[in-house]
C-alpha positions in Angstrom: 152.3 10.7 107.1 152.0 6.7 107.6 154.9 4.7 106.8 153.5 3.4 104.0 156.5 0.3 104.3 157.0 -0.9 107.8 160.8 -3.2 109.0 162.0 -4.1 112.5 164.9 -6.3 112.9 163.2 -8.7 114.6 166.1 -10.5 117.6 166.7 -14.1 117.8 167.6 -16.2 120.5 171.4 -16.7 118.7 172.4 -13.1 118.5 170.9 -13.4 114.8 167.8 -11.4 113.5 164.7 -11.5 111.0 164.5 -8.4 108.4 160.5 -8.5 109.1 158.3 -6.6 106.6 155.2 -5.0 106.4 152.9 -3.3 103.5 151.3 -0.7 105.2 148.8 0.8 103.2 145.9 -2.0 103.4 143.2 0.5 102.6 144.4 0.2 99.1 144.6 -3.3 99.6 149.0 -2.7 99.7 149.0 -1.8 96.1 152.7 -1.0 95.2 153.4 2.4 95.2 156.6 3.7 94.0 157.1 5.4 97.3 157.2 1.9 98.6 159.3 0.4 96.1 161.7 3.2 96.2 162.2 2.0 100.4 162.0 -2.2 100.2 165.0 -1.9 97.4 167.6 -0.2 99.2 166.6 -1.5 102.5 166.7 -5.6 101.2 170.3 -4.3 99.3 171.5 -3.5 103.1 170.0 -6.8 104.9 171.6 -8.7 101.9 175.2 -7.6 102.7 174.5 -7.1 106.9 175.5 -10.6 108.3 173.3 -10.9 111.6 170.3 -10.4 109.3 169.5 -13.9 108.7 166.8 -14.4 106.6 163.9 -11.9 105.3 159.9 -12.0 106.0 157.5 -10.0 104.4 154.2 -9.8 104.2 150.9 -7.2 104.0 149.0 -5.1 106.4 145.5 -6.5 107.3 143.5 -9.3 106.5 142.2 -8.6 103.4 145.2 -8.7 100.7 149.7 -9.0 100.7 149.1 -7.0 97.9 146.3 -6.4 95.1 149.0 -5.2 92.4 150.9 -1.9 91.3 149.3 1.3 91.7 148.1 1.6 88.9 145.6 4.7 89.9 149.0 6.8 90.3 150.1 5.2 86.3 146.6 6.7 85.1 147.2 9.9 86.1 151.0 9.7 84.3 149.6 8.4 81.4 146.5 10.7 81.1 149.4 13.5 79.2 151.4 11.5 77.5 149.0 8.4 75.8 147.8 8.4 72.2 144.0 7.7 72.1 144.9 8.5 68.3 147.3 7.4 66.2 148.8 5.4 63.1 151.2 3.0 62.6 153.9 5.5 61.4 153.4 8.0 64.4 154.0 4.9 66.6 157.4 4.4 65.5 158.0 7.9 65.1 157.6 9.2 68.3 159.9 8.1 71.2 158.3 10.7 73.8 157.3 8.7 76.4 156.1 9.4 80.0 158.8 9.4 82.2 156.9 8.7 85.4 155.7 5.3 83.6 159.4 4.2 82.5 160.9 4.3 85.7 158.2 2.6 88.2 158.2 -0.1 85.9 162.2 0.4 86.2 161.7 0.9 89.7 159.8 -2.6 90.0 161.5 -5.0 88.1 164.6 -3.7 89.8 163.3 -4.2 93.4 161.5 -7.9 91.9 164.8 -9.1 90.1 166.8 -8.2 93.8 163.7 -11.1 95.4 164.6 -13.3 93.1 168.6 -13.9 93.7 168.4 -12.3 97.0 171.2 -14.5 98.6 169.7 -15.6 102.0 165.9 -17.1 103.0 163.7 -14.9 101.8 159.8 -16.2 102.9 156.7 -14.3 102.0 153.3 -14.4 103.4 150.7 -14.7 100.6 147.7 -14.7 102.0 144.2 -12.6 100.6 144.5 -11.0 97.7 147.7 -11.4 96.0 147.7 -10.2 92.0 149.9 -7.9 89.4 153.2 -6.1 91.0 152.0 -8.4 94.6 152.5 -11.7 92.5 155.5 -10.6 91.1 157.4 -10.3 94.7 155.6 -13.7 95.6 157.2 -15.7 93.0 160.1 -14.7 93.4 161.0 -15.3 97.5 163.1 -18.6 98.4 159.8 -19.6 100.1 156.7 -18.6 99.4 153.4 -19.4 101.9 149.9 -19.3 101.2 147.1 -19.5 103.4 142.9 -20.6 103.3 142.2 -17.2 102.2 145.0 -16.8 99.7 143.2 -16.0 95.7 145.8 -14.9 93.1 145.2 -13.2 89.6 147.1 -11.5 87.1 144.3 -10.0 85.8 145.7 -7.8 83.4 143.9 -8.9 80.6 140.8 -6.6 82.1 143.0 -3.5 82.1 144.6 -4.0 78.9 147.7 -4.7 80.0 150.1 -8.1 80.4 151.3 -10.5 82.5 154.3 -8.6 83.4 156.6 -8.5 86.8 158.1 -11.9 85.6 155.1 -13.8 83.3 157.1 -14.5 80.9 159.4 -16.4 82.8 157.1 -18.5 85.6 154.3 -18.4 83.5 156.0 -20.8 81.3 157.2 -23.0 84.3 153.9 -24.1 85.0 151.8 -27.5 83.5 151.0 -27.1 80.2 149.0 -25.4 78.8 148.1 -23.1 82.5 150.4 -20.3 82.1 148.9 -19.4 79.0 145.2 -20.0 79.8 145.8 -17.8 83.4 147.5 -15.2 81.0 144.5 -14.9 78.6 141.5 -15.6 81.1 143.4 -13.8 84.1 140.9 -16.2 86.6 141.3 -16.1 89.9 143.3 -19.3 91.5 143.5 -20.3 95.6 146.1 -22.1 97.4 146.7 -25.4 96.4 146.2 -24.0 92.3 149.5 -22.3 93.2 150.9 -24.5 95.0 150.0 -26.9 91.5 151.3 -24.3 89.6 154.9 -23.7 91.2 153.8 -20.3 92.3 153.9 -21.3 96.0 155.9 -24.0 98.0 153.9 -23.8 101.1 150.5 -23.9 102.6 149.7 -22.6 106.7 146.6 -21.1 108.0 146.6 -17.8 108.4 146.2 -18.5 111.9 149.2 -20.0 112.7 151.2 -16.8 111.3 152.4 -15.5 114.8 153.7 -18.0 115.6 155.5 -19.1 112.4 157.5 -15.7 113.2 158.2 -16.5 116.7 159.0 -20.2 115.6 162.0 -18.2 113.4 163.2 -16.6 116.5 164.1 -19.4 117.7 166.1 -20.5 115.0 169.7 -21.3 115.0 170.8 -19.6 112.2 174.3 -20.0 111.5 176.6 -18.0 108.5 176.0 -20.8 105.8 173.9 -20.0 103.4 172.5 -23.0 102.0 171.9 -24.7 105.2 169.9 -21.2 106.6 167.1 -22.2 103.3 166.8 -25.9 104.7 166.2 -24.3 108.3 163.2 -22.2 107.2 162.0 -24.5 104.9 162.3 -27.8 107.5 160.2 -25.0 109.5 157.8 -24.5 106.9 157.1 -27.8 106.1 155.8 -28.3 109.8 154.0 -26.0 109.7 152.2 -26.9 106.5 151.8 -31.1 107.8 149.4 -29.4 110.3 147.2 -27.7 108.0 147.2 -30.5 104.8 143.6 -31.4 105.8 142.4 -27.1 105.1 144.2 -27.5 101.5 140.8 -26.2 99.3 140.6 -28.2 96.4 142.6 -27.3 93.2 139.6 -26.0 89.6 142.9 -25.7 88.1 144.4 -29.0 88.6 140.4 -30.3 88.1 140.3 -28.3 84.3 144.0 -29.2 83.8 143.8 -31.6 80.8 140.6 -30.0 79.2 143.0 -26.0 79.4 146.4 -28.4 78.0 143.5 -29.3 75.2 142.3 -25.9 75.1 146.0 -23.6 74.1 147.5 -26.7 72.1 145.8 -24.9 69.1 148.3 -23.4 66.3 146.6 -19.5 66.3 146.0 -17.4 69.1 142.4 -16.8 67.6 142.2 -20.9 67.5 143.2 -21.0 71.1 140.1 -17.9 72.6 137.7 -19.6 70.0 137.8 -22.8 71.9 137.9 -21.4 75.7 135.2 -19.6 74.6 133.2 -22.1 72.9 133.5 -24.4 75.9 130.2 -25.4 77.4 130.1 -25.4 80.9 128.2 -24.8 84.5 131.7 -24.6 86.0 131.7 -21.4 88.2 135.1 -21.3 87.4 135.8 -21.8 84.0 132.8 -19.0 83.5 134.3 -16.4 85.2 137.4 -17.5 83.0 135.9 -17.4 79.8 133.9 -13.9 81.0 137.2 -12.2 81.6 139.0 -13.3 78.3 135.1 -12.1 76.2 135.4 -8.9 77.8 139.2 -8.6 77.8 141.6 -6.6 76.1 142.2 -8.5 72.7 145.4 -6.3 72.4 146.2 -7.7 76.4 145.3 -11.2 75.1 147.8 -10.8 71.6 150.6 -9.5 73.9 150.4 -12.2 76.6 150.6 -14.8 74.0 154.1 -13.1 72.0 155.7 -12.5 74.9 154.7 -15.9 75.7 156.3 -17.9 72.5 159.1 -15.4 73.0 160.1 -16.0 76.8 160.3 -19.4 76.3 163.9 -19.3 75.3 164.8 -16.3 77.7 166.9 -16.2 81.1 164.8 -13.7 84.0 167.1 -10.8 83.4 166.0 -11.0 79.8 162.0 -11.4 80.5 162.4 -8.4 82.5 164.0 -6.6 80.0 161.6 -7.3 77.3 158.6 -6.3 79.9 159.8 -3.1 80.5 159.3 -2.1 77.3 156.1 -3.7 77.0 154.9 -1.7 79.9 156.3 1.6 78.5 154.9 1.4 74.9 151.6 0.3 77.2 151.9 3.4 78.6 152.0 5.4 75.5 149.2 3.2 73.8 146.0 4.1 74.6 144.4 -0.2 75.7 146.1 0.5 79.1 145.1 4.0 79.6 141.4 3.2 78.9 141.1 -0.6 81.2 142.0 1.2 83.9 139.4 4.0 83.5 136.3 1.9 83.1 137.7 -1.0 85.9 138.9 1.9 88.7 138.6 5.9 87.9 134.9 5.7 86.1 134.1 2.2 87.1 131.7 2.2 84.1 133.4 -1.4 83.4 132.5 -0.7 79.7 136.0 -0.2 78.2 136.3 0.9 74.4 139.0 -1.5 73.5 140.9 -0.6 70.5 140.4 -4.0 68.8 137.4 -5.9 69.1 139.0 -9.9 68.5 142.9 -11.1 68.3 142.0 -11.4 64.3 142.0 -7.1 63.6 145.1 -6.8 65.8 147.7 -4.8 62.7 150.7 -6.6 62.8 152.5 -3.8 62.5 151.2 -2.2 66.0 152.4 -5.9 67.5 155.6 -5.8 66.0 156.1 -1.9 67.1 155.5 -3.2 70.8 157.8 -5.5 71.4 161.3 -3.6 68.9 163.2 -2.6 71.5 162.9 1.3 72.4 166.6 0.9 73.6 169.9 0.1 72.7 171.6 -3.3 74.4 174.0 -1.2 76.7 170.7 2.2 77.2 168.3 0.0 78.5 167.6 1.0 81.8 167.8 -2.7 83.0 171.1 -3.5 81.5 172.7 -4.5 84.5 170.6 -7.2 85.4 172.3 -10.6 85.4 
């Protein structure tokens, strides 16, 4: 049996240690499985309390991906036995029998992400290669978020009938005007420069310097003061970034931001979708974004739009609580199941979505998605604060 996560405590020159974590499932592009989460969470709790651990460094095995997202093939198998393919609004409201595997997976994933967001030591994530979905949830929560020339980042949930989760309600709202909603609706892939522009990453370092960077971490004079340790990690990353500035790619997101803001500043979602799709362009990045929106789930687009509207006034913890409810209900409603089937199981790329357009979505169905499945005290994430 292969260890899906590798842990090392790397000795530093002054007696402190760096907690080094490697997601070790390169064949799946380091997809975040329940087994991985089950190993990561308790180890991070231990390292957070362990005084000789000065900082944590998280990476993915191989050059292709840090983490390509959640293990949705496993979730597909869990959903097959509980998802409704024929339904009515009344039946949805009355039925509370959801797949426990779905609730367990997303509960544990969001607990892990929240821990990373609130970790009390420098937490460095090396976001090279593909970083999607659940991988982005870990990257964006880190105190020191590194991207490279190979980084390809996306929240492509519209293509699988889900929604931008792992804190998307929180971090997408913090982007420059219009960018968060545009990325949520189109699943557009962004590069390292884009990630820095929209505040998903802090530092750009060339991939070839990763080993040297880890070696330099070992010679930092780590102390007992957490803010100073954060500053020391930041200073080292700034030094590495200075030598890489000329290699930073062009940012399509920055180039198109004025247009994006104009497109999404409409009164309703249907007008926003129509505006994005109506743009005549030969730009490949924008064309791919339009294609993903056009072929994606209208229900996913509506969930994304609504979650971002609601998330504007929420704390990070409340965003995770809302998203867990949405995720569990997506696992029950047939859209997520169908999206995964078409993309990853049968691979026919021909999903049969419930709704052909956002205008056709039943308001009662949308209300059902946002009605909490639990009381405040019973919520699985009630203790997040």
